VEXLUMBA-951074 format. One line per field, with one value per atom (N, C-alpha, C): x, y, z; residue in one letter. Coordinates in nm, 2 decimals. Layout:
# residues N
u = X,... $
v = Y,... $
w = Z,... $
residu = A,... $
# end
This chain:
# residues 72
u = -3.48,-3.61,-3.69,-3.79,-3.88,-4.00,-4.05,-4.17,-4.25,-4.38,-4.47,-4.49,-4.46,-4.48,-4.61,-4.68,-4.80,-4.78,-4.83,-4.83,-4.96,-5.04,-5.18,-5.26,-5.24,-5.31,-5.27,-5.16,-5.11,-4.98,-4.96,-4.84,-4.72,-4.61,-4.48,-4.39,-4.34,-4.25,-4.12,-4.06,-3.93,-3.85,-3.71,-3.62,-3.51,-3.48,-3.37,-3.24,-3.13,-3.00,-2.92,-2.91,-2.84,-2.69,-2.63,-2.49,-2.47,-2.55,-2.54,-2.62,-2.71,-2.80,-2.88,-2.95,-3.03,-3.16,-3.26,-3.38,-3.38,-3.44,-3.46,-3.60,-3.65,-3.80,-3.82,-3.93,-3.97,-4.00,-3.92,-3.94,-4.08,-4.12,-4.25,-4.36,-4.35,-4.45,-4.45,-4.33,-4.32,-4.38,-4.35,-4.40,-4.56,-4.61,-4.75,-4.82,-4.76,-4.82,-4.81,-4.69,-4.67,-4.75,-4.77,-4.83,-4.98,-5.02,-5.15,-5.18,-5.08,-5.10,-5.16,-5.25,-5.31,-5.22,-5.11,-5.02,-4.87,-4.83,-4.70,-4.58,-4.59,-4.48,-4.46,-4.57,-4.56,-4.51,-4.56,-4.52,-4.37,-4.32,-4.17,-4.09,-4.14,-4.07,-4.06,-4.17,-4.17,-4.08,-4.09,-4.00,-3.86,-3.81,-3.67,-3.64,-3.72,-3.70,-3.68,-3.77,-3.77,-3.64,-3.60,-3.48,-3.36,-3.36,-3.24,-3.25,-3.37,-3.38,-3.35,-3.37,-3.34,-3.19,-3.12,-2.98,-2.96,-3.05,-3.04,-3.00,-2.89,-2.84,-2.82,-2.77,-2.73,-2.86,-2.97,-3.09,-3.14,-3.13,-3.18,-3.09,-2.96,-2.87,-2.89,-2.92,-2.95,-3.07,-3.17,-3.29,-3.26,-3.19,-3.16,-3.06,-2.98,-2.89,-2.97,-3.10,-3.19,-3.20,-3.14,-3.13,-3.27,-3.35,-3.47,-3.45,-3.53,-3.51,-3.62,-3.59,-3.69,-3.76,-3.89,-3.98,-4.04,-4.07,-4.13,-4.28 $
v = -1.82,-1.84,-1.71,-1.70,-1.58,-1.61,-1.52,-1.54,-1.41,-1.43,-1.32,-1.32,-1.21,-1.19,-1.11,-1.14,-1.06,-0.98,-0.85,-0.76,-0.69,-0.71,-0.66,-0.69,-0.82,-0.87,-0.81,-0.74,-0.68,-0.75,-0.77,-0.85,-0.76,-0.82,-0.76,-0.86,-0.83,-0.93,-0.93,-1.05,-1.06,-1.17,-1.16,-1.25,-1.28,-1.41,-1.45,-1.47,-1.40,-1.42,-1.52,-1.64,-1.75,-1.71,-1.64,-1.61,-1.51,-1.41,-1.31,-1.34,-1.44,-1.48,-1.36,-1.29,-1.18,-1.18,-1.12,-1.10,-0.97,-0.95,-0.83,-0.81,-0.69,-0.66,-0.55,-0.56,-0.46,-0.33,-0.22,-0.09,-0.04,-0.05,0.00,-0.07,-0.20,-0.27,-0.23,-0.21,-0.16,-0.02,0.07,0.20,0.20,0.11,0.10,0.05,-0.04,-0.09,0.02,0.08,0.18,0.31,0.35,0.48,0.46,0.34,0.31,0.39,0.42,0.50,0.41,0.47,0.40,0.38,0.46,0.45,0.46,0.35,0.36,0.39,0.35,0.38,0.53,0.61,0.75,0.81,0.76,0.80,0.79,0.67,0.64,0.74,0.75,0.84,0.98,1.04,1.17,1.18,1.08,1.09,1.09,1.01,1.01,1.15,1.20,1.34,1.44,1.44,1.54,1.53,1.41,1.39,1.45,1.42,1.48,1.63,1.68,1.83,1.90,1.83,1.89,1.87,1.81,1.78,1.67,1.59,1.47,1.35,1.36,1.24,1.12,1.15,1.04,0.96,1.04,0.97,0.88,0.94,0.86,0.74,0.75,0.64,0.53,0.58,0.48,0.40,0.47,0.39,0.30,0.34,0.26,0.15,0.17,0.06,-0.05,-0.02,-0.12,-0.24,-0.21,-0.31,-0.35,-0.25,-0.29,-0.37,-0.47,-0.54,-0.50,-0.51,-0.47,-0.59,-0.58,-0.69,-0.65,-0.75,-0.73,-0.71 $
w = 7.39,7.44,7.44,7.35,7.35,7.43,7.51,7.59,7.59,7.62,7.65,7.80,7.86,8.00,8.02,8.12,8.15,8.27,8.26,8.38,8.38,8.48,8.48,8.36,8.32,8.20,8.07,8.06,7.94,7.90,7.77,7.72,7.72,7.76,7.74,7.67,7.56,7.48,7.55,7.55,7.62,7.55,7.56,7.50,7.61,7.62,7.71,7.63,7.68,7.62,7.70,7.64,7.71,7.74,7.65,7.67,7.79,7.80,7.91,8.03,8.01,8.11,8.16,8.07,8.10,8.02,8.08,8.00,7.94,7.82,7.75,7.73,7.75,7.74,7.64,7.57,7.47,7.55,7.52,7.59,7.56,7.43,7.39,7.47,7.49,7.57,7.71,7.77,7.91,7.92,7.83,7.83,7.82,7.74,7.72,7.85,7.92,8.05,8.15,8.17,8.28,8.26,8.13,8.11,8.07,8.04,7.99,7.87,7.79,7.67,7.56,7.48,7.37,7.25,7.25,7.14,7.20,7.26,7.33,7.24,7.11,7.02,7.00,6.99,6.98,7.12,7.23,7.36,7.38,7.34,7.35,7.26,7.14,7.04,7.09,7.14,7.20,7.32,7.41,7.53,7.49,7.40,7.35,7.30,7.21,7.15,7.26,7.36,7.46,7.55,7.58,7.66,7.58,7.45,7.37,7.36,7.34,7.34,7.47,7.58,7.71,7.74,7.65,7.68,7.77,7.79,7.88,7.80,7.73,7.65,7.74,7.86,7.96,7.99,8.02,8.06,7.94,7.82,7.70,7.68,7.70,7.68,7.79,7.91,8.02,7.99,7.93,7.90,7.78,7.68,7.57,7.61,7.71,7.76,7.83,7.85,7.90,7.79,7.68,7.57,7.52,7.47,7.41,7.28,7.26,7.14,7.04,6.92,6.82,6.77,6.77,6.72,6.59,6.51,6.38,6.39 $
residu = M,M,M,D,D,D,E,E,E,I,I,I,K,K,K,L,L,L,Y,Y,Y,E,E,E,N,N,N,K,K,K,Q,Q,Q,I,I,I,R,R,R,S,S,S,V,V,V,W,W,W,D,D,D,D,D,D,E,E,E,K,K,K,E,E,E,E,E,E,W,W,W,Y,Y,Y,F,F,F,S,S,S,V,V,V,V,V,V,D,D,D,V,V,V,V,V,V,G,G,G,V,V,V,L,L,L,T,T,T,E,E,E,S,S,S,E,E,E,N,N,N,P,P,P,Q,Q,Q,V,V,V,Y,Y,Y,W,W,W,R,R,R,V,V,V,L,L,L,K,K,K,K,K,K,R,R,R,L,L,L,K,K,K,E,E,E,E,E,E,G,G,G,N,N,N,E,E,E,R,R,R,G,G,G,C,C,C,R,R,R,E,E,E,I,I,I,L,L,L,N,N,N,F,F,F,N,N,N,P,P,P,Y,Y,Y,R,R,R,T,T,T,K,K,K $
# end
């Protein structure tokens, strides 16, 4: 079941996993809503790069374990 969630009138793409009984949300959409960035894809890419450069692999992995799903 795929759905579009709204947060402050902004769309966040989501997918329900029946097997795990969990919702998965698009990290890029969440970043866009929380940061009000005009280009959340770039914001997310730069954030991941900086976390890795700072040696914060754990922080990056924890974010990625949020299980972002890729949308077309």
